Structure formats: structure tokens, C-alpha cells
N, C-alpha and C positions, 0 to 999 in steps of 0.2 A: 653208027650211033653207040654201039656197045663200046667201041674204042674211046669215044669222047667221054662216056660215063666213067670209064676206068681212069682216064686222065684227071677228071674232076675229083674223083675219089682220092687219087694219089696226091693231088694238090692239096686237098683238104687235110689229109693225114699229115702232110709235110708242114702245113701251117700250124696245126696243133702241136706237132713235135717241136717246132721252132719256139713256140710259146712256152713249152714246158722246160726247155733247156735252161733259161735263166733261173728258174726256181731250183733246179737240181744243182746248178753251179753255186747258188747262194747257200744252199744247205751244206755244201762241202766246206765253205768258208764262213760259216755262221758266226754271228757276233756273240759276245759274252752273254750268257743268260741274264734275264731281268730279275730284279729283287723279288723275293717271295718265299713261300714254303714249298719244298719239294719232297715228294714221297721217294724213298730210296729203297731199292732192292739190291741186296748185296750177296755175293757168292765168295766164300772163303777159299782162296786158291791155296794158301799155305799158312801154317802156324807152327813156328819152331821156337822152343825155349832153350836157353843155354843153362848149363849146370843143373840139370834135372828139374827145372821148373816146368809148370804146366800153363799153357795159354788158355784163355777163356773160350775162344771160338775154335772149333776144330775144322780141319780141311774138309771140303765138300758140303759144308753147312750153308744154308740160305738164311739170310736175316733181312729184316725190314726195319726202317727207321724213318724219321722226319728230319729234314735239314732246312734251317732258315738261312737263306743267302741274302745278305743286306745290299748287294750290288757290288760293282767293281771298286777296288781300293777303299774298302770300308771295314770297320770293325763290327763285331756283333754276330759273326757266323756261329751257329750252334747246331749240333746234331743231338737228337734224343732217340733212344731206343729202349725197349724193355728187355730184361734179362730174367729168365726163369731157370734156376739151376740149383745146385747143391747148397748154395748160400741163401736160398729163398728167392722171392720175386722182388724186383726193384726196377727203377728207371735210372738209366745212366745218361748223363749229359756231358757232351764234349764241347768245350769252348775253344775256338780257334783264333789265331792272330788275324791281322788285316788280310782281306781277300786280295787276290791278284788284280792288277789293272786290266782294262779291257783287252780282249783277244790274247791274253797270256795263257798258255796252256800247261803251266806247271805251278805248283804251290807247295810250300814246305815250311816247317817251323816247329815250335813247341805248342802243345795243347794242354789243357787242364781237363781232367775227368772228375765228375762228382756223381756219386750214387745217392739217390734219394729213396727213402728218407734217411737222413742222418749219416750219410757216408762221408768219409774223409776224402778231401780232394787229392787226386794223384796227378802226376804229370808224365808226359811222354813226348815223342817227336813223331812227325808224319811227313810223308812226301807223296804228292799226287800228280798224275799226268792226266789231263783232260782231253776228251774228244767232244767238241761242241756239235750238237745236232741242229738245234735251232734255239731261239730265245727262250723256249720253255722246257728244254731237255738237254741233257748231256750225259756222257759216259765218263767214268774215271777208274783208274787203277790206283789204289792207295796202299802204302806200306806204313804200318804203325810199329813203333818200338816203345815198349814200356816195361817197367819192373814187375816181376811176378814172384818176388821173394828175395831173400838174401842172396846177393850176387847172381841173380838170374834175370835175364831179359828176354821178353817174348817179341818176336818179329812176325807180324801177321800181314798178309797181303790179301786185299779185297778187290774184286771187280764189281763196280757199282753202276747202277742205272738211276738217273735222277729225272723225275718228271714233275713239273710245277703243278701244284694242286691248289694253291691259294696265294693271297697277297701277304 
């Protein structure tokens, strides 16, 4: 009797494990996230400026922001975050080019940055490599290049976690 109970228990565990496998497999090959607002947690991996310039974010810093993702192959992607520093407190908005098509795990191009209130728009370039977790979250490593003064360019690398928080 004890042996029969063990086999039933083992069979039940095997069934549950088999049911779980498709979910784990689909997470590894998750689809492109759905449109919406994502909370972003960022870690500054590196920040290096040429010709004596100074980057805004310093290595080892954690930042948070919001990212609006309009869906695959669409325009309107925007990130907003607050900055509190020597120049005062303000909100910075980054406007990005068309998003990548479904299941594409890289994105790059030019972006525009505006500081509110009354900031002058600035431009830079970015390149991102995504790891899709599921339709509501993804990871990314992003490199930004932007001017930080006369003949000085900052290259900053961020590791980001995106979690969908709204529509």
C-alpha cells in the first residue's frame, strides 16, 4: 500500500511538472511587450566623458523613470524621469524613434531630450539590447551618447528593468 501511494504521488508530481514546462518555455521566448506605461528601474553601469566633460549620471547610481511603449513598430515612445542636482530640480523627457517590430531584441537611433520647464531640446544616440520576460516586463541594457559641452561626449550604460504599470 505504501508503495502504491508513492507511485501515485510521483505520478501527480510528474503531471504538475509537465504542465509547468510549457509556461517556462514560453517565458524564455516571450513575445514583445504590449503597449502601455512601464515603471523603469535603472542602474548606471558606466559613465565616461571625453575631453574633460562630466556625465549627468554617475556609475553605481540607481534611477527610476516611466516609459511609454506604444507597441511594436510604432512612434511615440517616451521616457520621463526627474533630475535633482546642482542645476536644480526638473523633469527630463526623452523622445525615441519608431520602436522595433515584434520579437526584435535590439533598438537604436537618435533621440531628443527636453528638460521641463523651459529646457532647450538636446539630441543624442542610443542602442538597446532587450531580454523579454513576458508581455508585461522586460530587461534592457542601453548605451546613450550625448554632448556634455564643447567637444565632449558622454557615453553612459544603463541596465534597466521595465514593468508594465498601466495602459
